[in-house]
Structure formats: structure tokens, C-alpha cells
C-alpha positions, 0 to 999 in steps of 0.5 A: 499500499502506498500513500500519496501525501502533501505537506504544509511547511512552516513557510506555508509552501507545499511538498508532495511525495509518496511513501509506504509508511505515512507516519514514519515519513512525516516524522522523518520530514520533521526531525530526521536527516532522512527528510527531503532536502526541501523540507529540512529548512522549512520545518515543522511540516504538517500533513494536510492531504493523503490518499492511499494507492494499491501500488507504487505505479499508481501513486507515482502517476498521481504524484506527477499530476499533483506536482504539475498543479498550481498552488491554488489548485493544490489548495483546492484539492486539499480543501475538497478532502 
């Protein structure tokens, strides 16, 4: 099971990723050296959206589509959750 997620960073920017363990990954973004380079300087981050997928392929396709959205479209997606 894969999770697509969107994080809201301390500077109000948004970060999108995929993982198999959502709780662990959000923790890594907030406190570990394993977090993404982008989020390291924008801590703390907050999970604002997540969606489950059966496999990595489907999650990666959805991630690519979300990354192409504008900020306004991403915020609309988050609110529609």
C-alpha cells in the first residue's frame, strides 16, 4: 500500500511525495536527516492531504499530476478532502 501525501511547511509552501509508511515519513520530514532536502529548512511540516494507492506505479502517476498543479489548485484539492 502506497500513500500520496501533501505537507504544508512552516513557510506555507507545499511539498508532495509518496511513501509506504505515512507516519514514519512525516516524522522523517520533521526531525530526521532522512527527510527531503526541501523540507529540512522549512520545518515543522504538517500533513494536510493523503490518499492510498494499491501500488507504487499508481501513486507515482498521481504524484506527477499533483506536482503539475498550481498552488491554488493544490489548495482546492486539499480543501475538497
